[in-house]
N, C-alpha and C positions, 0 to 999 in steps of 0.2 A: 758203336755210338749208341747211346740211350739218351731218352728224354728224361730231364731231372727238374723236379719241382722243389723249390726253397720256399717252405713256410716260414714266413716272418721274414723274408729275404730283403727287407728295407732296413733291418735293425742292424746293431754292430756286427754279430758273427757272420749274419746272412749277407751283408754287402761285401764283407771280405771273400766269402765263397763266390758270390757272382762275379766279384773281379777276377778270381781265379778261373772260373767256368769261361769268363770273356776271352781268357788267353789260350784256352784249351780249343782245339778245332775237332774234338772228338765226341762232344756231347752237346746237346741243345737243352738250355736252361729256361725255365720259368718261374717268377715269383707269384706265390700266392699271397694275397692281401686283403684285408677287410674292405679297404677302400683304395681304389687306385688314385694316386696322386701324383704330383709333377715327379717325372721318372729321376731315381737316384742312380740308375745305372742303365745301361744299354739293353738289358734283360728284360723280355716282355712281361709285364705285370697282368694277372689276372685275378679279376674281382671273385671272391668267394664268401659264401655265408657258413661259417663254421658249425652253426646250430643245425644246419641241413645236411644231414648224412647221404641221402639220396642224391641231392644236387651236387655235393662233393665228390661222389662216386661218377656222377655223370661227366664232370669237368675232367677228372684224372683219365677217363675213358676216352674222352674227346681229344685230349691233348696226349695221348698214348704215354702216360707218365709210367716209367719203369721204376725209378727211383724217387723216393721222397727223403728230404733233408730237412728236418723240423729244427728251427732257429728261435723258437719262441722264448720271450722273457720269462722270468720264474714268477713275476707279480701278475695280479689281475686274473682272469679266467683262462688264460692262454693254455696251461697245462691241464687245468680242470675240465674244461670244455672244448677248446679247440683241438688240442693234439689227441685226446681221446677219440674224439669223433673223426680225425683226420685218419686215425688208424682204423676205425671200423670201415671208413670209405675206401681205404687202401686193401683191406681184405675182402670187400665186396667187388672191387674192380677187377676186371679179367687181365688187365695188363700191368698192374703194378706188382712188383716182386720184392722190392726191397725198401726198408725204413729205417731212418736213422732219429731217434728221437732227441729232444734237446738235453744237452749234457754239457760237452764242452768245459769240463772242469775235472774233478776227481771222482773214484768211485765211491759215493756217498754210503755212508754206514746205516743201515735200515733202523737203527736204534734211535736215531735222532728225528724221526717222523714227528712226534710229539713237539719237539722242539723247534722244528722247522716245517710247519704245515704244507707248504708246496711240496715237499718231498713225498708226501702220501700219494700225488698224482703222478710224480716221477715214477715211483715203484709201481704204481697201478699200470702205466704205461708198459713198463718193462714186462709185467706178468702178463698182460694182454699180448704183446708181442712174443712171448714164450710159447703160450698156447695157440698162436696162429700158423699159418703156412707161410708167413712172410719171412725172408731172410733179413736180418736186423743187426745192428752193431752200435755200441755207444761210443763216441769219440772221447777219449781222456787226454787231457793235455796239460794238467796242473793249474798254476796260477799264470794269469795272462801277464807277459812281461810287458806289453803295452802301458800298463800303469805306471810303469817307472820310466818311461821315455817321454810321457806327455809333459807339456803340450807340443813336443817337438816331432815326435814320431809319427809315421803314418798309420792311422788307426780311425776306425768307426765306433769304436766302443766308448761308452759314456764314461766321464771321469771317475776315478776311484784312488783312493789312498790305502794301501794295503802295507801296514808295518814300517814301510820306508817313504818318508816325505821328502822326495828328491829336492822339489823346488826350495824348501824350507831347511834342508840339510839336517833332518830330525828323524831319528827312528826308534820305534818301540817295538822290540824284537819279541816275538812270542816264544816262551819257554827259555832254554838257555841258548838258542839260535844256533845249535850244531846239528841239527837233522837236516839231511838234504832236501830240498824242495825243487820240483820242477817247475820251470818257468817257459813258457812258450809265446812267441810273438803271434797274434792273430793271422797275420798274412802267411806265417809258415803252416799255421794249423789248416788254413784253406788250401793250401797247396797239397797236403796229404789227403784231404777228404777229396779232392778232385782226382787224385792219383788212385785212390781206393775204388774209386768207380770202375776201374779196370781190373780188379781182382776178380778171379773165378768164383770165389766164395768169400763171406765174411764171417769173422768170428765174432762173439758176443761182445768182446771188448777191442777196439783199436787204439793202441797206445801210441801217444806221439810226446816225444821228449825235445824240446828245444835246447835246453839247457838245464843242468842240475848242479844248484850250490846251496850251500847254507846261507841264512840270512847273515851270519857274522861275515862269511866271506863275501856275500853281496855288500855289505856295509864298507868292508875293508876296501874293495875295488872303487866304491864310489868316492871314498874319502881319497884314494890316491888320483883319481881322474879329475875331480872337482879341486884336489889341491887343499882340502879344508877338513878339520875334524867334524864330524857329526855329532849333535847332542844324542846320546844313545843311553836308552834304558830298556829294561826287560820287563815283561809282563808274564807272571808265573802262571803255571798250568791252573793252579787253584783260582788264580783271579780270572782266567779265561773260562773256566768253568763255572764261575759265578757270573758270567755275561759281563764282564768289565774290561775294557782295554784303556789304554793311556791315549788321551785325547791328542791328537797331531794338529798343528795349524791348517793343514789341507783339509781336514775334516770339517771346518767350519761351513765351507762352500758347499758342502754336500748335504746339510741338514734340510734345506728347503725343500728337497725332494724325498729325503730319507730321514724323517725325525730323530733326534739324538738318541733317545732310549732304545729304539727299534734297531737304528744303525749299530750301536754298540754291542747289543745281544748279538745280531746277525753276523757281524765282523769277528766277534769273539769265538763263535763257533768254528768259522772258518779259518781263524788263526790257530785255534787249537789242533785243527787237523794238520797243520804244518808242523806240530810237535811231536807227532807219533807215527810219522812214516805214512800216513794216509795220502798225502800230497807228494810222495816218492814214486812217480809213475813207473820208473824202470825197475822198481823193486817187484812189480807184478809178472816180469818176464817179457817176452818178445815185443818188439815196438816195430812201427811201420817204416821206421828209417832203414831197418835191415832190409825191408823189400824194396825200398825206393831210394838207394844211396846217394842218388843223384841229385837229391833234394838237400840243399844245405841250408842250417837254421842258423838265425841269428842267436848268438851267445850273450849272456849278460853283459860281459865285459865288451864286446863289440857294440851293443847298445849303448853303454856308458860311454866308450871312446867317442862314438858317432854324434850322440845328441847331448853329452854333458861336458865333455872336453873344453876347458878354458871359458865356461860359462860362470 
């Protein structure tokens, strides 16, 4: 049994991990938060000041935190200040041995730092961890399957429309749609993260594959399950490199929090990574499912059958 701190544990991925930890009898969990509000889980919340490294260190030692799982959002100062200071505190703590930085996506290419400025701090965290005595890993899970089951699937993630708009039965497929893409439900990701706490050692990458299908296969299955033809178009790699994507009806509701020009550029980069194999997690070798064969993951077809059949 170890004590685990979930930084950002009231967010989407963090809450999924907290749920999984609640079902585990092996480990004790704490949520590190800037402000303690009404509890969103039964995990104890601890208020911290991420600008105070000494204070963070004291809290980690007071709670005997062995492992930190960072689930910060990519926006704001979370990666540039909070996560980097938390790593410094973990290094200084006499009881903290493991650290998982915020990732939960794909192996980001370093050459995109200028296009996606938050990646600068993502890679800075990796470099600091490499130079530290801490054991660390990044959890890679591809694209969240949750986005295609909303609003019916259980999830704490914020809504997003990524290439396929299930509610409106429209798809704008990146590239030719024939490259396998990894899709993983956040609840399955959380199960593997909790299971990984028991591993005797961590590799620098922990690969999780819920399912792998091409976008063409995904839309084919969606059409079969829904009993209707989707309006299907394709965004060329050249268009994606220019920062442009086809606007889908579901995108309109996202612009209030993510202005259209920024959203388009951001999504174009992530969609481009589904055309070149970057989002094919299995291509990088061993995955956690081989170590934990009892964890059964939700496939794309099962998700469609469960949440979209006869709708």
